[in-house]
All heavy atoms as an XYZ file, in Angstrom:
1047
protein
N     148.346    284.131    271.910
C     149.690    284.216    272.458
C     150.192    285.651    272.554
O     150.864    285.978    273.494
C     150.670    283.424    271.583
C     150.735    281.944    271.842
S     151.344    281.504    273.459
C     153.069    281.683    273.344
N     149.878    286.507    271.630
C     150.457    287.830    271.603
C     149.978    288.756    272.704
O     150.465    289.856    272.838
N     149.044    288.325    273.534
C     148.500    289.174    274.576
C     149.448    289.236    275.769
O     149.955    288.224    276.228
C     147.142    288.618    274.999
C     146.303    289.587    275.727
C     144.913    289.013    275.915
C     144.014    290.061    276.503
N     142.692    289.530    276.765
N     149.671    290.454    276.285
C     150.543    290.632    277.436
C     149.806    290.277    278.715
O     148.620    290.541    278.852
C     150.973    292.095    277.544
C     152.024    292.488    276.592
C     152.453    293.899    276.878
C     153.293    294.364    275.734
N     153.168    295.748    275.451
N     150.551    289.733    279.652
C     149.975    289.491    280.976
C     149.865    290.834    281.690
O     150.580    291.782    281.355
C     150.871    288.551    281.777
O     152.058    289.219    282.152
N     148.975    290.936    282.683
C     148.901    292.185    283.446
C     150.246    292.534    284.071
O     150.632    293.697    284.104
C     147.848    291.894    284.517
C     147.031    290.784    283.964
C     147.960    289.981    283.094
N     150.967    291.527    284.536
C     152.281    291.761    285.122
C     153.235    292.349    284.085
O     153.956    293.302    284.360
C     152.847    290.472    285.702
C     154.203    290.641    286.325
C     154.360    291.275    287.546
C     155.350    290.192    285.672
C     155.604    291.452    288.115
C     156.606    290.358    286.236
C     156.720    290.990    287.454
O     157.963    291.170    288.005
N     153.225    291.808    282.869
C     154.086    292.323    281.802
C     153.760    293.765    281.459
O     154.668    294.577    281.224
N     152.486    294.100    281.451
C     152.073    295.482    281.166
C     152.544    296.422    282.273
O     152.986    297.544    282.007
C     150.560    295.562    281.003
N     152.474    295.968    283.518
C     152.930    296.786    284.647
C     154.426    297.039    284.547
O     154.887    298.165    284.713
C     152.574    296.109    285.993
C     151.063    296.165    286.210
C     153.306    296.763    287.156
C     150.578    295.297    287.348
N     155.194    296.007    284.242
C     156.653    296.155    284.120
C     156.997    297.071    282.942
O     157.892    297.911    283.040
C     157.332    294.776    283.976
C     157.119    293.953    285.245
C     158.810    294.914    283.658
C     157.614    294.596    286.526
N     156.281    296.925    281.838
C     156.517    297.794    280.679
C     156.248    299.257    281.038
O     157.032    300.143    280.689
C     155.624    297.347    279.527
C     155.891    298.087    278.235
C     155.034    297.545    277.111
O     155.282    296.397    276.689
O     154.121    298.271    276.677
N     155.163    299.511    281.742
C     154.836    300.872    282.175
C     155.891    301.391    283.140
O     156.323    302.541    283.036
C     153.437    300.912    282.827
O     152.474    300.462    281.874
C     153.084    302.314    283.299
N     156.320    300.554    284.060
C     157.349    300.941    285.028
C     158.643    301.334    284.314
O     159.257    302.351    284.644
C     157.581    299.800    286.011
C     158.676    300.050    287.018
C     158.546    301.043    287.983
C     159.841    299.282    287.027
C     159.541    301.276    288.913
C     160.834    299.497    287.942
C     160.689    300.492    288.897
O     161.677    300.724    289.819
N     159.052    300.567    283.328
C     160.267    300.888    282.569
C     160.101    302.187    281.791
O     161.053    302.959    281.666
C     160.639    299.729    281.654
C     161.189    298.553    282.432
O     161.779    298.707    283.498
N     160.980    297.352    281.920
N     158.895    302.444    281.275
C     158.630    303.705    280.580
C     158.735    304.879    281.565
O     159.305    305.923    281.237
C     157.242    303.684    279.952
C     156.895    304.963    279.216
S     155.199    305.020    278.646
C     154.326    305.186    280.181
N     158.226    304.694    282.779
C     158.300    305.737    283.804
C     159.751    306.052    284.121
O     160.148    307.218    284.185
C     157.528    305.306    285.068
C     156.031    305.308    284.796
C     157.868    306.191    286.258
C     155.202    304.597    285.842
N     160.568    305.010    284.307
C     161.974    305.221    284.644
C     162.723    305.970    283.543
O     163.692    306.672    283.819
C     162.670    303.887    284.912
C     162.219    303.241    286.189
C     163.032    302.035    286.629
C     163.658    301.202    285.590
N     164.356    300.018    286.072
N     162.271    305.841    282.307
C     162.948    306.475    281.179
C     162.458    307.902    280.924
O     163.005    308.590    280.069
C     162.751    305.633    279.917
N     161.450    308.360    281.651
C     160.911    309.696    281.398
C     161.661    310.752    282.208
O     162.509    310.429    283.034
C     159.410    309.730    281.694
O     159.165    309.345    283.005
N     161.340    312.004    281.941
C     162.020    313.115    282.606
C     161.031    313.933    283.411
O     159.869    314.076    283.043
C     162.701    314.011    281.571
C     163.855    313.332    280.863
C     164.593    314.279    279.936
O     164.583    315.501    280.200
O     165.161    313.802    278.961
N     161.526    314.503    284.494
C     160.691    315.317    285.376
C     160.551    316.736    284.818
O     161.415    317.219    284.098
C     161.297    315.358    286.762
N     159.465    317.363    285.189
C     159.244    318.763    284.818
C     159.603    319.649    286.003
O     160.055    319.177    287.053
C     157.772    318.974    284.434
O     156.961    318.958    285.589
N     159.341    320.920    285.854
C     159.604    321.856    286.944
C     158.606    321.698    288.097
O     158.736    322.355    289.122
C     159.607    323.290    286.428
C     158.311    323.672    285.738
O     157.527    322.784    285.352
O     158.075    324.888    285.572
N     157.640    320.813    287.957
C     156.666    320.549    289.019
C     157.107    319.429    289.960
O     156.407    319.109    290.919
C     155.301    320.196    288.412
C     154.662    321.249    287.519
C     153.372    320.723    286.910
C     154.429    322.526    288.294
N     158.262    318.854    289.707
C     158.728    317.688    290.471
C     158.706    317.929    291.976
O     158.260    317.067    292.733
C     160.132    317.299    290.025
C     160.704    316.138    290.806
C     162.126    315.833    290.392
C     162.716    314.754    291.257
N     164.122    314.520    290.953
N     159.156    319.095    292.430
C     159.193    319.363    293.870
C     157.807    319.349    294.496
O     157.635    318.909    295.633
C     159.898    320.690    294.160
C     161.390    320.628    293.878
O     161.955    319.513    293.870
O     161.999    321.690    293.657
N     156.808    319.808    293.746
C     155.432    319.763    294.248
C     154.973    318.323    294.422
O     154.335    317.974    295.419
C     154.489    320.503    293.303
C     154.714    322.005    293.160
C     153.827    322.569    292.058
C     154.446    322.706    294.477
N     155.298    317.482    293.432
C     154.904    316.075    293.525
C     155.627    315.394    294.686
O     155.029    314.581    295.402
C     155.171    315.321    292.223
C     154.621    315.980    290.998
C     155.248    316.124    289.796
C     153.337    316.595    290.831
N     154.434    316.788    288.916
C     153.256    317.098    289.523
C     152.250    316.802    291.680
C     152.142    317.762    289.027
C     151.130    317.478    291.204
C     151.087    317.939    289.889
N     156.894    315.718    294.876
C     157.656    315.103    295.972
C     157.055    315.453    297.335
O     157.005    314.611    298.232
C     159.128    315.503    295.906
C     159.922    314.899    294.744
C     161.327    315.476    294.696
C     159.954    313.386    294.813
N     156.584    316.688    297.497
C     155.922    317.074    298.753
C     154.684    316.219    298.996
O     154.454    315.741    300.120
C     155.512    318.548    298.711
C     156.637    319.525    298.846
C     156.155    320.969    298.732
O     154.992    321.247    299.126
O     156.928    321.802    298.247
N     153.885    316.012    297.956
C     152.667    315.210    298.098
C     152.990    313.745    298.325
O     152.292    313.054    299.080
C     151.779    315.402    296.871
C     151.294    316.837    296.657
C     150.479    316.943    295.383
C     150.503    317.333    297.853
N     154.049    313.271    297.698
C     154.486    311.885    297.914
C     154.951    311.706    299.356
O     154.618    310.702    300.000
C     155.583    311.504    296.898
C     154.964    311.420    295.501
C     156.275    310.199    297.295
C     155.965    311.433    294.369
N     155.679    312.681    299.882
C     156.109    312.605    301.285
C     154.903    312.557    302.225
O     154.903    311.813    303.205
C     157.006    313.788    301.640
C     158.390    313.680    301.035
O     158.808    312.556    300.671
O     159.064    314.725    300.914
N     153.869    313.345    301.918
C     152.650    313.314    302.731
C     151.995    311.932    302.661
O     151.526    311.416    303.682
C     151.655    314.369    302.256
C     152.043    315.785    302.587
C     151.033    316.804    302.066
O     149.850    316.462    301.876
O     151.450    317.955    301.848
N     151.962    311.340    301.465
C     151.375    310.003    301.309
C     152.158    308.975    302.107
O     151.590    308.162    302.841
C     151.331    309.580    299.832
C     150.718    308.195    299.630
C     150.982    307.629    298.259
N     152.383    307.376    297.960
C     153.096    306.350    298.435
N     152.569    305.472    299.249
N     154.351    306.208    298.091
N     153.470    309.010    302.000
C     154.324    308.061    302.720
C     154.124    308.207    304.225
O     154.000    307.206    304.947
C     155.809    308.247    302.323
C     156.017    307.826    300.867
C     156.729    307.473    303.253
C     157.363    308.220    300.295
N     154.066    309.433    304.698
C     153.849    309.679    306.135
C     152.496    309.127    306.567
O     152.381    308.460    307.593
C     153.945    311.172    306.434
C     153.809    311.513    307.899
C     154.015    313.005    308.125
C     154.080    313.315    309.596
N     152.843    313.778    310.147
N     151.463    309.405    305.793
C     150.127    308.914    306.116
C     150.109    307.385    306.141
O     149.550    306.774    307.054
C     149.113    309.452    305.107
S     147.396    309.048    305.487
N     150.742    306.760    305.147
C     150.796    305.291    305.105
C     151.530    304.743    306.340
O     151.126    303.738    306.914
C     151.506    304.806    303.849
C     150.635    304.671    302.621
C     149.592    305.559    302.351
C     150.872    303.664    301.698
C     148.812    305.427    301.213
C     150.091    303.529    300.554
C     149.065    304.415    300.324
O     148.297    304.281    299.197
N     152.612    305.396    306.736
C     153.392    304.898    307.870
C     152.634    305.045    309.185
O     152.868    304.291    310.127
C     154.746    305.603    307.954
O     154.584    306.945    308.347
N     151.718    306.004    309.242
C     150.935    306.226    310.462
C     149.629    305.438    310.467
O     148.911    305.443    311.462
C     150.622    307.713    310.615
C     151.854    308.563    310.833
C     151.578    310.055    310.758
O     150.465    310.448    310.333
O     152.482    310.818    311.102
N     149.302    304.768    309.367
C     148.032    304.058    309.233
C     148.310    302.595    308.916
O     148.745    302.272    307.813
C     147.188    304.693    308.102
O     147.101    306.096    308.313
C     145.806    304.091    308.049
N     148.037    301.730    309.860
C     148.318    300.309    309.638
C     147.169    299.587    308.937
O     147.390    298.567    308.289
C     148.632    299.613    310.962
O     147.533    299.730    311.846
N     145.961    300.109    309.036
C     144.795    299.478    308.421
C     144.773    299.786    306.921
O     144.703    300.942    306.512
C     143.521    299.990    309.087
C     142.280    299.290    308.593
O     141.969    299.434    307.387
O     141.612    298.632    309.402
N     144.812    298.717    306.116
C     144.889    298.885    304.657
C     143.697    299.661    304.103
O     143.864    300.532    303.251
C     145.000    297.514    303.978
C     145.167    297.598    302.488
C     146.368    298.041    301.937
C     144.131    297.270    301.631
C     146.540    298.133    300.567
C     144.290    297.362    300.258
C     145.490    297.793    299.732
O     145.652    297.901    298.373
N     142.486    299.383    304.581
C     141.316    300.089    304.050
C     141.361    301.563    304.401
O     140.932    302.408    303.607
C     140.016    299.448    304.549
O     139.893    299.583    305.950
N     141.898    301.915    305.563
C     142.053    303.332    305.911
C     143.106    304.002    305.032
O     142.969    305.173    304.681
C     142.410    303.490    307.388
C     141.296    303.198    308.381
C     141.812    303.296    309.810
C     140.120    304.131    308.165
N     144.151    303.257    304.696
C     145.154    303.809    303.777
C     144.508    304.187    302.448
O     144.762    305.259    301.904
C     146.275    302.804    303.516
C     147.260    302.668    304.615
C     148.352    301.700    304.212
N     149.355    301.597    305.258
C     150.440    300.863    305.151
N     150.659    300.146    304.056
N     151.313    300.822    306.126
N     143.663    303.289    301.942
C     143.003    303.560    300.663
C     141.968    304.668    300.787
O     141.898    305.564    299.943
C     142.344    302.292    300.121
C     143.283    301.168    299.712
C     142.470    299.977    299.223
C     144.264    301.615    298.663
N     141.172    304.599    301.825
C     140.073    305.559    301.968
C     140.521    306.935    302.431
O     139.848    307.920    302.131
C     138.997    305.012    302.918
C     138.234    303.875    302.288
O     137.987    303.872    301.088
N     137.875    302.903    303.092
N     141.610    307.014    303.146
C     142.070    308.308    303.631
C     143.323    308.784    302.894
O     143.306    309.801    302.218
C     142.331    308.257    305.139
C     141.074    307.991    305.926
O     139.967    308.212    305.455
N     141.227    307.490    307.132
N     144.397    308.024    303.037
C     145.689    308.450    302.493
C     145.662    308.577    300.975
O     146.052    309.610    300.421
C     146.787    307.480    302.902
S     146.975    307.260    304.681
N     145.222    307.519    300.300
C     145.278    307.529    298.834
C     144.294    308.531    298.243
O     144.623    309.233    297.289
C     145.059    306.140    298.256
C     145.346    306.121    296.751
C     145.390    304.760    296.184
N     144.048    304.220    296.062
C     143.766    303.100    295.427
N     144.730    302.386    294.898
N     142.538    302.676    295.344
N     143.102    308.619    298.800
C     142.126    309.594    298.285
C     142.653    311.016    298.431
O     142.525    311.832    297.517
C     140.783    309.452    298.994
C     139.957    308.323    298.468
C     138.596    308.301    299.121
C     137.764    307.160    298.571
N     136.450    307.090    299.193
N     143.249    311.321    299.571
C     143.812    312.656    299.796
C     144.961    312.922    298.819
O     145.058    314.004    298.238
C     144.293    312.787    301.248
C     144.865    314.139    301.564
C     144.035    315.236    301.743
C     146.233    314.319    301.676
C     144.567    316.488    302.029
C     146.776    315.564    301.961
C     145.940    316.642    302.138
O     146.462    317.884    302.408
N     145.812    311.935    298.629
C     146.954    312.028    297.707
C     146.473    312.352    296.287
O     146.957    313.290    295.649
C     147.694    310.689    297.775
C     148.707    310.387    296.695
C     149.980    310.940    296.738
C     148.418    309.488    295.664
C     150.925    310.619    295.775
C     149.358    309.164    294.713
C     150.604    309.732    294.767
O     151.543    309.414    293.819
N     145.500    311.595    295.814
C     144.971    311.822    294.461
C     144.325    313.199    294.365
O     144.537    313.934    293.396
C     143.982    310.709    294.066
C     144.716    309.365    293.942
C     143.268    311.039    292.761
C     143.791    308.166    293.846
N     143.544    313.555    295.377
C     142.880    314.863    295.407
C     143.903    315.995    295.354
O     143.750    316.952    294.588
C     142.005    314.976    296.664
C     141.400    316.325    296.861
C     140.324    316.742    296.082
C     141.897    317.190    297.830
C     139.758    317.996    296.266
C     141.343    318.439    298.009
C     140.270    318.851    297.231
N     144.953    315.910    296.155
C     145.976    316.970    296.182
C     146.725    317.058    294.853
O     147.043    318.155    294.394
C     146.957    316.738    297.343
C     146.364    316.992    298.709
C     145.927    318.433    298.887
C     147.123    319.327    299.050
N     146.831    320.717    299.321
N     147.007    315.933    294.239
C     147.664    315.967    292.932
C     146.745    316.623    291.910
O     147.178    317.463    291.115
C     148.096    314.554    292.484
C     149.295    314.100    293.314
C     148.431    314.521    290.989
C     149.758    312.692    293.055
N     145.471    316.280    291.940
C     144.497    316.872    291.022
C     144.412    318.383    291.214
O     144.465    319.146    290.239
C     143.127    316.225    291.230
C     141.993    316.750    290.367
C     142.267    316.503    288.893
C     140.683    316.110    290.782
N     144.296    318.839    292.446
C     144.206    320.281    292.734
C     145.480    320.996    292.283
O     145.416    322.060    291.656
C     143.953    320.516    294.247
C     142.587    319.968    294.650
C     144.082    321.987    294.611
C     141.412    320.538    293.896
N     146.624    320.413    292.583
C     147.909    321.022    292.192
C     148.024    321.094    290.672
O     148.446    322.122    290.128
C     149.079    320.218    292.791
O     148.926    320.185    294.211
C     150.418    320.850    292.441
N     147.646    320.035    289.993
C     147.709    320.044    288.527
C     146.774    321.112    287.954
O     147.151    321.823    287.023
C     147.350    318.660    287.981
N     145.584    321.230    288.509
C     144.642    322.260    288.032
C     145.215    323.663    288.199
O     145.010    324.527    287.361
C     143.314    322.162    288.772
C     142.417    321.086    288.255
C     140.989    321.369    288.727
N     140.047    320.413    288.215
C     139.488    320.488    287.011
N     139.793    321.445    286.187
N     138.618    319.574    286.635
N     145.932    323.880    289.289
C     146.540    325.192    289.547
C     147.719    325.471    288.616
O     147.968    326.615    288.253
C     147.019    325.274    290.993
C     145.909    325.312    292.009
C     146.404    325.148    293.448
O     147.616    324.867    293.652
O     145.574    325.293    294.364
N     148.452    324.436    288.234
C     149.718    324.612    287.523
C     149.641    324.419    286.015
O     150.493    324.941    285.297
C     150.761    323.635    288.089
C     151.051    323.822    289.558
C     151.722    325.137    289.854
O     152.577    325.608    289.105
N     151.340    325.768    290.949
N     148.671    323.674    285.529
C     148.626    323.321    284.109
C     147.336    323.843    283.505
O     146.249    323.542    283.993
C     148.740    321.794    283.915
C     150.042    321.297    284.552
C     148.687    321.432    282.434
C     150.126    319.801    284.678
N     147.470    324.607    282.464
C     146.313    325.257    281.846
C     145.960    324.601    280.518
O     146.148    325.155    279.458
C     146.584    326.758    281.638
C     146.986    327.497    282.886
C     145.921    327.417    283.951
C     146.378    328.152    285.195
N     145.743    327.707    286.399
N     145.468    323.384    280.587
C     144.940    322.714    279.407
C     143.772    321.841    279.854
O     143.519    321.696    281.046
C     146.016    321.888    278.691
O     146.536    320.898    279.534
N     143.064    321.266    278.910
C     141.851    320.493    279.210
C     142.216    319.048    279.508
O     142.626    318.317    278.618
C     140.895    320.568    278.030
N     142.053    318.622    280.753
C     142.430    317.254    281.112
C     141.331    316.240    280.840
O     140.160    316.584    280.733
C     142.663    317.363    282.617
C     141.675    318.401    283.052
C     141.642    319.407    281.922
N     141.757    315.006    280.749
C     140.836    313.883    280.795
C     140.889    313.395    282.246
O     141.684    312.518    282.595
C     141.298    312.793    279.823
O     140.471    311.675    279.934
N     140.073    314.008    283.091
C     140.175    313.842    284.545
C     140.071    312.380    284.984
O     140.868    311.917    285.783
C     139.086    314.676    285.267
C     139.326    316.166    285.040
C     139.046    314.369    286.758
C     140.384    316.790    285.874
N     139.070    311.662    284.502
C     138.885    310.278    284.944
C     140.088    309.414    284.644
O     140.576    308.681    285.511
N     140.584    309.494    283.424
C     141.748    308.694    283.035
C     142.987    309.136    283.823
O     143.789    308.298    284.250
C     141.992    308.816    281.535
N     143.131    310.424    284.033
C     144.258    310.936    284.801
C     144.227    310.399    286.231
O     145.234    309.923    286.753
C     144.252    312.467    284.803
C     145.292    313.064    285.698
C     146.631    313.045    285.338
C     144.934    313.635    286.914
C     147.599    313.588    286.176
C     145.887    314.175    287.753
C     147.223    314.148    287.385
N     143.061    310.459    286.855
C     142.949    310.001    288.244
C     143.199    308.494    288.363
O     143.831    308.050    289.320
C     141.590    310.387    288.819
C     141.488    311.894    289.034
S     139.878    312.443    289.598
C     139.804    311.725    291.212
N     142.733    307.720    287.387
C     143.014    306.271    287.408
C     144.511    306.017    287.261
O     145.056    305.122    287.899
C     142.236    305.554    286.302
C     140.770    305.347    286.627
C     140.073    304.456    285.624
N     140.169    304.904    284.243
C     139.356    305.794    283.679
N     138.382    306.334    284.373
N     139.518    306.140    282.421
N     145.156    306.807    286.439
C     146.596    306.654    286.232
C     147.363    306.999    287.511
O     148.204    306.224    287.973
C     147.030    307.564    285.066
S     148.761    307.411    284.599
N     147.058    308.150    288.107
C     147.753    308.610    289.316
C     147.509    307.659    290.488
O     148.390    307.449    291.317
C     147.325    310.055    289.671
C     147.765    310.451    291.069
C     147.888    311.030    288.653
N     146.338    307.070    290.530
C     145.988    306.133    291.602
C     147.024    305.012    291.703
O     147.282    304.490    292.791
C     144.599    305.574    291.313
C     144.177    304.428    292.171
C     142.898    303.816    291.695
N     143.140    303.092    290.442
C     142.198    302.717    289.609
N     140.945    303.007    289.841
N     142.502    302.052    288.510
N     147.637    304.655    290.582
C     148.595    303.550    290.566
C     150.048    303.986    290.758
O     150.940    303.140    290.794
C     148.462    302.771    289.257
C     147.120    302.067    289.149
O     146.524    301.760    290.207
O     146.660    301.819    288.018
N     150.305    305.272    290.889
C     151.689    305.728    291.038
C     152.388    305.213    292.295
O     153.593    304.938    292.248
C     151.761    307.249    290.938
S     151.538    307.840    289.236
N     151.686    305.030    293.427
C     152.387    304.408    294.563
C     152.913    302.999    294.246
O     153.875    302.545    294.858
C     151.312    304.373    295.660
C     150.459    305.562    295.354
C     150.386    305.579    293.838
N     152.313    302.346    293.269
C     152.817    301.048    292.831
C     154.223    301.194    292.237
O     155.087    300.336    292.451
C     151.870    300.424    291.808
C     152.255    299.075    291.233
C     152.412    298.039    292.335
C     151.211    298.621    290.232
N     154.472    302.295    291.518
C     155.812    302.534    290.975
C     156.822    302.677    292.111
O     157.954    302.175    292.017
C     155.817    303.782    290.089
N     156.422    303.338    293.187
C     157.274    303.461    294.374
C     157.599    302.075    294.935
O     158.748    301.760    295.232
C     156.570    304.322    295.428
C     157.346    304.513    296.697
C     158.198    305.595    296.836
C     157.216    303.632    297.759
C     158.915    305.788    298.014
C     157.927    303.804    298.935
C     158.781    304.890    299.063
N     156.579    301.227    295.055
C     156.768    299.875    295.592
C     157.648    299.020    294.687
O     158.509    298.278    295.167
C     155.421    299.187    295.789
O     154.672    299.862    296.770
N     157.433    299.122    293.377
C     158.272    298.365    292.440
C     159.725    298.806    292.549
O     160.641    297.981    292.501
C     157.769    298.536    291.009
C     156.495    297.791    290.664
C     155.977    298.239    289.292
C     156.714    296.294    290.686
N     159.932    300.096    292.699
C     161.288    300.629    292.858
C     161.937    300.060    294.115
O     163.077    299.597    294.073
C     161.231    302.151    292.929
S     162.813    302.939    293.300
N     161.203    300.070    295.231
C     161.750    299.510    296.474
C     162.105    298.043    296.297
O     163.135    297.592    296.788
C     160.751    299.664    297.627
C     160.869    301.003    298.303
O     161.923    301.606    298.320
N     159.771    301.483    298.856
N     161.273    297.290    295.609
C     161.554    295.884    295.369
C     162.740    295.678    294.447
O     163.531    294.760    294.631
N     162.859    296.553    293.466
C     163.959    296.438    292.499
C     165.299    296.756    293.150
O     166.295    296.079    292.915
C     163.704    297.393    291.334
C     164.770    297.363    290.272
C     164.482    298.345    289.153
O     164.152    299.506    289.432
O     164.589    297.919    287.998
N     165.327    297.789    293.967
C     166.577    298.196    294.596
C     166.926    297.343    295.813
O     168.069    297.313    296.230
C     166.509    299.672    294.999
C     166.361    300.662    293.849
C     166.258    302.079    294.380
C     167.515    300.550    292.873
N     165.911    296.676    296.359
C     166.046    295.767    297.505
C     166.881    296.380    298.619
O     166.533    297.411    299.156
C     166.570    294.426    297.059
N     168.002    295.749    298.949
C     168.784    296.153    300.114
C     169.336    297.565    299.974
O     169.321    298.341    300.923
C     169.944    295.152    300.342
C     170.842    295.605    301.473
C     169.382    293.772    300.605
N     169.782    297.906    298.788
C     170.376    299.227    298.632
C     169.338    300.297    298.287
O     169.682    301.372    297.826
C     171.490    299.293    297.657
C     171.891    298.470    296.510
C     171.301    297.197    296.057
O     171.445    296.172    296.714
O     170.752    297.211    294.955
N     168.071    300.012    298.548
C     167.005    300.955    298.211
C     167.236    302.293    298.909
O     167.480    302.354    300.097
C     165.654    300.391    298.604
N     167.171    303.310    298.127
C     167.255    304.669    298.643
C     165.877    305.268    298.424
O     165.425    305.405    297.289
C     168.337    305.480    297.907
C     169.698    304.814    298.092
C     168.352    306.920    298.387
C     170.770    305.366    297.194
N     165.198    305.590    299.517
C     163.822    306.052    299.411
C     163.696    307.259    298.479
O     162.737    307.384    297.747
C     163.267    306.388    300.790
C     161.779    306.643    300.743
C     161.152    306.734    302.114
O     160.886    305.681    302.710
O     160.937    307.867    302.562
N     164.695    308.127    298.462
C     164.635    309.301    297.597
C     164.530    308.896    296.129
O     163.798    309.509    295.364
C     165.858    310.188    297.815
N     165.254    307.853    295.734
C     165.182    307.380    294.354
C     163.775    306.898    294.024
O     163.258    307.161    292.941
C     166.174    306.243    294.111
C     167.622    306.705    294.149
O     167.864    307.911    293.983
O     168.497    305.846    294.346
N     163.159    306.202    294.952
C     161.817    305.671    294.709
C     160.774    306.789    294.737
O     159.790    306.730    293.998
C     161.504    304.571    295.713
S     162.597    303.126    295.492
N     161.000    307.802    295.526
C     160.130    308.980    295.499
C     160.218    309.635    294.119
O     159.208    310.068    293.569
C     160.533    309.983    296.583
C     160.199    309.543    297.981
C     160.808    310.441    299.059
N     160.472    311.841    298.904
C     161.346    312.803    298.575
N     162.612    312.527    298.361
N     160.955    314.048    298.464
N     161.420    309.703    293.576
C     161.605    310.278    292.238
C     160.855    309.472    291.185
O     160.249    310.034    290.277
C     163.092    310.345    291.869
C     163.847    311.419    292.634
O     163.203    312.285    293.253
O     165.089    311.380    292.615
N     160.879    308.149    291.307
C     160.156    307.282    290.361
C     158.660    307.555    290.449
O     157.970    307.660    289.427
C     160.467    305.789    290.634
C     161.928    305.456    290.328
C     159.519    304.881    289.864
C     162.310    305.545    288.867
N     158.138    307.689    291.661
C     156.712    307.980    291.818
C     156.376    309.350    291.226
O     155.340    309.524    290.577
C     156.307    307.912    293.289
C     154.815    308.030    293.486
C     154.368    307.748    294.911
O     155.103    307.111    295.696
O     153.245    308.178    295.241
N     157.252    310.329    291.418
C     157.031    311.661    290.826
C     157.035    311.569    289.298
O     156.228    312.237    288.631
C     158.100    312.638    291.312
N     157.910    310.748    288.748
C     157.927    310.550    287.297
C     156.634    309.894    286.821
O     156.144    310.205    285.725
C     159.135    309.700    286.882
C     160.488    310.389    286.946
C     161.601    309.390    286.657
C     160.555    311.564    285.992
N     156.078    309.025    287.627
C     154.801    308.404    287.280
C     153.721    309.473    287.146
O     152.927    309.456    286.205
C     154.419    307.367    288.328
S     152.830    306.575    288.010
N     153.690    310.416    288.071
C     152.720    311.517    287.989
C     152.947    312.295    286.699
O     151.992    312.656    285.997
C     152.813    312.432    289.230
C     151.916    313.656    289.071
C     152.450    311.668    290.499
N     154.194    312.537    286.349
C     154.525    313.253    285.112
C     154.011    312.499    283.883
O     153.465    313.091    282.960
C     156.045    313.456    284.998
C     156.645    314.343    286.049
C     156.361    315.813    285.848
O     155.928    316.221    284.749
O     156.577    316.575    286.803
N     154.203    311.179    283.878
C     153.731    310.362    282.756
C     152.209    310.470    282.644
O     151.666    310.614    281.550
C     154.197    308.896    282.908
C     153.462    307.973    281.954
C     155.702    308.794    282.690
N     151.528    310.407    283.774
C     150.063    310.544    283.767
C     149.648    311.909    283.221
O     148.686    312.009    282.444
C     149.504    310.344    285.175
S     149.714    308.673    285.833
N     150.365    312.941    283.614
C     150.075    314.285    283.098
C     150.294    314.348    281.592
O     149.485    314.928    280.867
C     150.952    315.328    283.798
C     150.570    315.661    285.232
C     151.690    316.440    285.907
C     149.269    316.447    285.264
N     151.388    313.756    281.135
C     151.679    313.765    279.703
C     150.614    313.012    278.908
O     150.223    313.436    277.827
C     153.049    313.150    279.416
C     154.197    314.042    279.856
O     153.969    315.257    280.073
O     155.318    313.531    279.989
N     150.134    311.918    279.453
C     149.162    311.102    278.736
C     147.759    311.699    278.751
O     147.030    311.587    277.764
C     149.107    309.695    279.346
C     150.310    308.849    279.027
C     150.280    307.533    279.760
C     149.331    306.571    279.081
N     149.403    305.213    279.675
N     147.365    312.301    279.870
C     145.959    312.659    280.038
C     145.685    314.133    280.332
O     144.540    314.504    280.568
C     145.340    311.809    281.163
C     145.456    310.343    280.894
C     146.310    309.540    281.643
C     144.738    309.753    279.863
C     146.421    308.185    281.387
C     144.847    308.395    279.596
C     145.687    307.625    280.362
O     145.798    306.281    280.098
N     146.708    314.967    280.303
C     146.464    316.361    280.660
C     147.193    317.335    279.750
O     146.572    318.124    279.053
C     146.898    316.603    282.110
C     146.274    317.804    282.743
C     146.277    319.087    282.274
C     145.552    317.840    283.969
N     145.611    319.899    283.138
C     145.157    319.162    284.191
C     145.220    316.869    284.915
C     144.438    319.546    285.316
C     144.513    317.254    286.029
C     144.124    318.577    286.220
N     148.506    317.308    279.774
C     149.296    318.330    279.069
C     149.029    318.313    277.572
O     149.041    317.280    276.930
C     150.780    318.101    279.291
C     151.228    318.410    280.682
C     152.741    318.287    280.785
N     153.175    318.564    282.129
C     153.844    317.696    282.888
N     154.166    316.517    282.424
N     154.201    318.026    284.105
N     148.820    319.491    277.037
C     148.674    319.627    275.594
C     147.303    319.292    275.062
O     147.048    319.447    273.875
N     146.388    318.826    275.898
C     145.032    318.544    275.437
C     144.276    319.844    275.230
O     144.483    320.816    275.937
C     144.274    317.693    276.462
C     144.817    316.293    276.573
O     145.405    315.782    275.635
N     144.616    315.682    277.718
N     143.418    319.818    274.268
C     142.520    320.954    274.056
C     141.093    320.447    274.204
O     140.843    319.242    274.197
C     142.685    321.555    272.637
O     142.304    320.576    271.691
C     144.123    321.999    272.398
N     140.155    321.348    274.317
C     138.766    320.934    274.455
C     138.310    320.123    273.237
O     137.503    319.235    273.351
C     137.871    322.152    274.653
C     138.060    322.856    276.000
C     137.213    324.119    276.049
C     137.711    321.939    277.153
N     138.881    320.421    272.066
C     138.519    319.682    270.861
C     138.907    318.204    270.953
O     138.282    317.347    270.349
C     139.180    320.295    269.609
C     138.675    321.667    269.258
C     139.302    322.773    270.098
O     140.503    322.671    270.455
O     138.604    323.748    270.409
N     139.943    317.896    271.744
C     140.378    316.507    271.890
C     139.297    315.632    272.523
O     139.296    314.431    272.377
C     141.638    316.410    272.769
C     142.869    317.030    272.114
O     142.898    317.098    270.864
O     143.769    317.447    272.846
N     138.364    316.265    273.239
C     137.338    315.511    273.971
C     135.930    315.738    273.440
O     134.968    315.316    274.028
C     137.396    315.898    275.461
C     138.738    315.660    276.056
C     139.605    316.719    276.300
C     139.170    314.372    276.319
C     140.850    316.491    276.817
C     140.427    314.147    276.850
C     141.267    315.206    277.091
N     135.813    316.387    272.283
C     134.489    316.744    271.779
C     133.847    315.634    270.960
O     132.690    315.741    270.606
C     134.585    318.032    270.943
O     135.410    317.802    269.819
N     134.554    314.586    270.636
C     134.010    313.527    269.784
C     132.986    312.688    270.464
O     132.902    312.322    271.517
C     135.132    312.641    269.260
C     136.071    313.422    268.391
C     137.260    312.587    267.946
O     137.322    311.391    268.243
O     138.132    313.154    267.325
């Protein structure tokens, strides 16, 4: 009984994202989110969205993080985490429904990137991964 459903875990993570704070990198993430949204709006084929838009989005976030943050990341875990950040955008749109303000949902997605950075990148040292 004590096991959470996947849906419950997603909602718990979403609520944690909403409660977090942005760093000074927020504007960089918002630019990349805008590029992702534009790519999605121009691409109706779902597989192309995943193979082109999402891969580029993840790649650009990874490159930007490497340029801006000087610590030892857990790249695989970070990339898996960031891969799901557009889901936070979608949950936000669903939550706000009619009064949805896209800027608010962009902010939620940027916070998701921040959470991923906090969990798998910031403050890590090489010793954290030597075991």
